[in-house]
C-alpha positions in Angstrom: 27.8 -3.5 -20.9 26.0 -6.7 -21.7 24.1 -8.0 -18.6 23.3 -11.5 -17.9 19.7 -12.4 -16.9 19.4 -13.9 -13.4 18.2 -17.4 -13.9 17.2 -17.6 -10.2 15.3 -14.4 -10.0 12.1 -16.1 -8.8 13.7 -17.9 -5.9 14.2 -17.0 -2.3 17.2 -14.8 -1.4 18.9 -17.7 0.3 18.8 -19.7 -2.9 19.9 -16.7 -5.0 22.9 -16.1 -2.6 24.1 -19.6 -3.3 23.4 -20.0 -7.1 23.4 -16.6 -8.8 26.8 -16.0 -10.5 27.9 -19.6 -9.9 28.6 -22.1 -12.6 30.9 -25.0 -13.4 34.4 -24.1 -14.3 34.5 -24.8 -18.1 38.1 -26.0 -18.1 38.1 -28.3 -15.1 34.4 -29.0 -14.3 35.0 -27.6 -10.7 31.8 -26.6 -9.0 33.4 -23.4 -7.6 34.3 -20.3 -9.6 38.1 -20.1 -10.0 40.2 -17.1 -8.9 41.6 -15.3 -11.9 44.5 -13.1 -10.8 45.4 -12.0 -14.3 45.6 -8.3 -15.0 45.5 -8.7 -18.8 43.5 -10.9 -21.1 43.8 -12.1 -24.7 42.6 -9.5 -27.2 40.5 -10.3 -30.4 42.4 -10.6 -33.6 40.5 -7.6 -35.1 41.2 -4.5 -32.9 39.4 -2.0 -35.1 36.2 -2.0 -32.9 37.9 -2.3 -29.5 37.1 0.6 -27.1 39.9 0.6 -24.5 37.8 2.5 -22.0 34.9 0.0 -22.3 33.9 -2.7 -19.8 32.3 -4.9 -22.5 35.4 -6.9 -23.2 37.8 -8.5 -20.8 41.1 -6.9 -21.7 42.7 -5.3 -18.6 41.7 -5.7 -14.9 40.8 -2.1 -14.5 38.1 -2.6 -17.1 36.8 -5.6 -15.2 37.8 -9.1 -14.2 35.8 -12.3 -14.2 35.6 -12.5 -10.4 34.3 -8.9 -10.3 31.6 -9.7 -12.9 30.4 -12.9 -11.1 30.1 -10.9 -7.9 28.2 -8.2 -9.7 25.6 -10.8 -10.8 25.2 -12.0 -7.3 24.9 -8.5 -5.7 22.3 -7.4 -8.3 20.4 -10.6 -7.5 20.4 -10.0 -3.8 18.7 -6.7 -4.4 16.4 -7.9 -7.2 18.0 -5.2 -9.4 19.0 -5.0 -13.0 22.6 -4.2 -12.4 25.4 -3.8 -9.8 28.9 -2.4 -10.0 31.4 -3.7 -7.4 34.5 -1.6 -6.6 37.4 -1.6 -4.1 35.6 -0.4 -1.0 32.3 1.1 0.2 33.8 4.6 0.1 35.1 3.9 -3.4 31.5 3.1 -4.4 30.1 6.2 -2.8 32.8 8.4 -4.5 32.2 6.7 -7.8 28.4 7.4 -7.6 28.8 11.1 -6.5 31.7 11.7 -8.9 29.6 10.5 -11.9 26.3 12.1 -11.0 27.5 15.6 -9.8 29.0 18.6 -11.6 29.9 22.1 -10.6 26.8 24.1 -9.6 24.7 21.1 -8.5 23.2 21.0 -5.0 23.2 17.9 -2.7 21.2 17.3 0.4 22.7 14.8 2.8 22.2 13.7 6.4 23.5 15.4 9.5 24.3 11.9 10.8 26.3 10.0 8.2 29.4 7.9 7.7 32.6 9.9 8.2 33.7 9.6 4.5 30.3 11.0 3.3 30.7 13.9 5.8 34.2 14.6 4.5 33.2 14.4 0.8 30.3 16.7 1.1 31.4 19.0 4.0 34.8 19.6 2.6 35.9 18.0 -0.7 33.1 18.2 -3.3 32.1 21.8 -2.4 35.7 23.2 -2.0 37.3 21.4 -4.9 34.5 21.1 -7.4 31.9 23.8 -6.5 29.1 21.4 -5.6 26.8 23.1 -3.0 25.9 20.9 -0.1 23.5 21.1 2.8 23.1 18.8 5.8 19.7 18.1 7.2 18.0 15.8 9.7 16.5 13.2 7.4 14.0 12.0 10.0 12.4 15.5 9.7 10.5 15.5 6.4 9.6 19.1 6.6 13.2 20.0 7.0 14.1 18.0 3.9 11.4 19.8 1.9 12.7 23.2 3.1 16.3 22.3 2.2 15.7 21.0 -1.4 16.1 23.7 -4.1 15.5 23.9 -7.8 19.2 22.9 -8.5 19.2 20.0 -6.1 20.6 17.1 -8.1 20.9 14.4 -5.4 19.5 13.5 -2.0 21.6 11.0 -0.2 20.5 9.1 2.9 21.6 6.3 5.2 19.1 4.2 7.0 19.7 3.0 9.7 22.3 5.7 9.8 25.9 5.4 11.0 26.5 5.7 13.9 23.3 6.5 15.7 21.0 3.9 14.0 18.2 6.4 13.5 15.7 5.5 10.8 14.8 7.5 7.7 11.6 6.9 5.7 12.9 5.9 2.3 9.6 6.1 0.4 8.8 9.5 1.8 12.2 10.9 1.0 12.1 9.4 -2.5 8.7 11.1 -3.1 10.1 14.5 -2.0 13.3 14.1 -4.1 11.5 13.0 -7.3 8.8 15.8 -6.9 11.7 18.2 -7.1 13.6 16.6 -9.9 16.3 15.1 -7.8 17.7 11.6 -7.5 17.8 9.5 -4.4 20.7 7.4 -3.3 20.6 5.2 -0.2 23.4 3.7 1.8 22.0 0.3 2.8 25.0 -1.1 4.7 23.5 -1.2 8.2 20.3 -2.9 6.9 21.7 -5.2 4.2 19.7 -6.5 1.3 18.1 -9.3 3.4 16.3 -6.7 5.6 15.7 -3.8 3.2 15.4 -3.2 -0.5 15.6 0.6 -1.2 15.0 0.3 -4.9 11.5 -1.2 -4.2 10.8 1.9 -2.0 11.7 4.4 -4.7 15.5 4.9 -4.5 17.4 5.4 -7.7 20.7 4.0 -6.4 21.8 1.9 -3.5 25.3 1.6 -2.0 26.5 -1.3 0.1 29.8 -1.7 1.8 30.3 -5.3 1.0 33.2 -5.3 3.5 30.5 -5.6 6.2 27.6 -8.0 6.4 27.7 -9.3 2.8 31.3 -10.6 3.1 30.9 -11.2 6.8 34.3 -12.5 7.7 36.4 -9.3 8.2 38.9 -10.3 5.6 38.1 -8.4 2.4 37.1 -4.9 1.3 34.6 -4.1 -1.4 31.7 -1.8 -2.2 28.7 -1.9 -4.6 26.4 0.4 -6.4 23.1 -1.1 -7.3 20.5 0.4 -9.7 17.9 -0.3 -12.4 19.2 2.8 -14.3 21.3 1.0 -16.9 22.4 4.1 -18.7 23.7 5.7 -15.5 25.4 2.5 -14.5 27.3 2.4 -17.8 28.4 6.0 -17.1 29.7 5.0 -13.7 31.7 2.1 -15.1 33.2 4.4 -17.8 33.8 7.5 -15.7 34.6 6.1 -12.3 35.7 2.5 -12.6 37.8 2.6 -15.8 39.0 6.2 -15.8 39.3 6.8 -12.1 40.2 3.3 -11.2 38.7 2.2 -7.8 38.5 -1.3 -9.2 38.2 -4.3 -6.8 41.0 -6.8 -6.8 40.1 -10.3 -8.1 41.1 -11.8 -4.8 38.8 -9.5 -2.8 36.0 -10.1 -5.2 36.5 -13.9 -4.9 36.5 -13.7 -1.1 33.3 -11.6 -1.0 31.6 -13.9 -3.5 32.5 -16.8 -1.1 31.3 -14.9 2.0 28.0 -13.8 0.3 26.8 -17.4 -0.1 26.1 -17.6 3.7 25.1 -14.0 4.1 21.3 -14.6 4.4 21.8 -17.2 7.1 24.3 -15.1 9.0 22.1 -12.1 8.8 19.1 -14.0 10.1 21.1 -15.1 13.2 22.5 -11.5 13.7 19.0 -10.0 13.4 17.7 -12.3 16.1 20.7 -11.9 18.5 20.7 -8.2 18.1 17.1 -7.8 19.1 17.7 -10.0 22.2 20.8 -8.0 23.2 19.1 -4.6 22.6 16.2 -5.6 24.8 18.6 -6.6 27.5 20.5 -3.4 27.3 17.3 -1.4 27.5 16.7 -3.0 30.9 20.3 -2.6 32.2 20.9 -0.1 34.9 23.0 3.0 34.0 22.5 2.3 30.2 21.2 5.8 29.3 19.7 4.9 25.9 19.5 2.1 23.4 19.1 3.0 19.7 18.0 0.0 17.7 15.3 0.0 15.0 13.7 -3.2 16.3 12.8 -1.8 19.7 9.2 -0.6 20.1 10.5 2.3 22.2 12.6 3.5 19.2 11.2 6.7 17.5 11.8 5.1 14.1 10.3 1.7 15.0 7.1 2.1 12.9 9.0 3.2 9.8 11.5 0.4 10.3 8.7 -2.1 10.7 7.3 -0.8 7.4 10.4 -0.9 5.3 12.7 -3.5 6.9 11.2 -6.9 6.0 13.2 -9.6 7.7 14.8 -8.0 10.7 16.4 -4.8 11.9 20.1 -5.4 11.4 23.1 -6.0 13.5 24.2 -2.6 14.9 23.1 -1.3 18.2 24.0 2.2 19.4 23.7 2.7 23.1 25.0 5.0 25.9 26.3 4.5 29.4 26.6 6.9 32.3 30.3 7.3 32.0 33.0 9.6 30.7 35.2 8.9 27.6 38.0 7.2 29.5 35.6 4.9 31.4 33.9 4.0 28.1 37.3 3.0 26.7 38.0 0.9 29.8 34.7 -0.8 29.4 35.5 -1.7 25.7 39.0 -3.0 26.7 37.5 -5.1 29.5 35.4 -7.2 27.1 36.5 -10.8 26.7 34.7 -12.1 23.6 33.6 -8.8 22.0 36.4 -7.4 20.0 37.5 -3.7 20.6 37.9 -2.6 17.0 36.3 -0.5 14.2 34.1 -1.8 11.4 31.0 -4.0 11.6 29.2 -7.0 10.1 32.0 -9.5 11.0 31.5 -13.0 12.3 32.9 -11.7 15.7 31.1 -8.9 17.6 32.9 -5.5 17.4 32.6 -2.5 19.7 33.8 1.1 19.2 33.2 4.2 21.4 32.1 7.5 19.9 34.0 10.1 22.0 32.5 13.3 23.2 35.2 15.3 21.4 34.3 14.0 18.0 33.9 17.0 15.7 30.5 15.8 14.5 29.1 15.0 17.9 26.9 18.1 18.1 25.2 17.0 14.8 23.8 14.0 16.6 20.7 14.1 18.9 21.7 15.2 22.4 21.5 11.9 24.1 24.4 10.7 22.0 26.8 13.3 23.3 28.1 11.3 26.3 29.0 7.7 26.8 28.0 6.7 23.2 29.0 3.3 22.0 28.4 1.6 18.6 28.1 -2.2 18.9 28.1 -4.6 15.9 26.6 -8.0 16.9 28.4 -11.1 15.6 27.6 -14.8 15.5 28.6 -15.7 19.1 25.9 -17.1 21.4 23.8 -14.0 22.4 23.8 -15.1 26.1 27.6 -15.2 26.0 27.6 -11.7 24.6 25.2 -10.5 27.3 27.4 -12.0 30.0 30.5 -10.3 28.5 28.8 -6.9 28.3 27.5 -7.3 31.9 30.9 -8.2 33.4 32.6 -5.3 31.5 30.0 -2.8 32.7 30.5 -4.0 36.3 34.3 -3.7 35.8 33.9 0.1 35.4 31.3 0.3 38.2 28.2 0.4 36.1 
């Protein structure tokens, strides 16, 4: 696929978020990219050299659409990368990457604490259906990672901060271990975002972002991205996973995320600041049993986070309260401005309890086994959020 050079590569990320991928509409002169809902495009008069599984030519929406391509320019720029592929969801991007890189007999090392879909793919689907061998490991324990990698390890996959415990993994150290053993490293960067962390600069081969979250930021569109400097591999992902499996993003979702991404750096700066304020308050709150946030000096991963997270520590706080599952649910329901719902990275704050009966709970550190809550900080005034958390805790007697 022909790639456009980023004309704004030397500028700050806030400038790139506004200008990269943007241009005048050639037909009308509008200063906003139009929404192209077409699923088919005019073919060249000479069809003899057309590859119908290629993404080089706009011909059919599964092969690519203009809104997708403009968004890809912007996402690559946010990461300072050579290329990005945007697909229908974060899970679609993860699957596309794993599907393309792995084959029967390969070995994968992945985190004990990971997003549910990653756990399902590697714990159940890829090994049972395709004969890919998989091992879970505590990625914060470098010796454990070294012991788990084998001669046939093809891929090491990490999340940092991880979902849902917000623990921190040393990207550069894991990259070194993976590469010394001939393996590739992929990093899910969703909790950090490209404002705060650039895994490619730390040695990662591939980065995955759920654009549904902080990059879009408005809770109204789904999308996922794969980002890399390995152009040959990216072409394979487009051919094998986008065109011939078909997890393509809709033009409308691509247009929405493109619009949301313009304000992403400013929103993320606010969220970084508010999250640290709220995490410090929670740490002092009676009957809060733990607070897991990379920006707290008390956090075991603070030094690593300080080293690899450049502008802030993200917008997700995991914390525990001295309460059973039903009381935690009552706490979440008693909130007035914080929304009781799944997902993260929206303009509104979101909260979701992690119940003690979750099948993966014993994979998490012990302190997360009871009263565990994942909290995504939004754009509301942080003092209002604190007051809301306080009144809801008091509502359940905490």
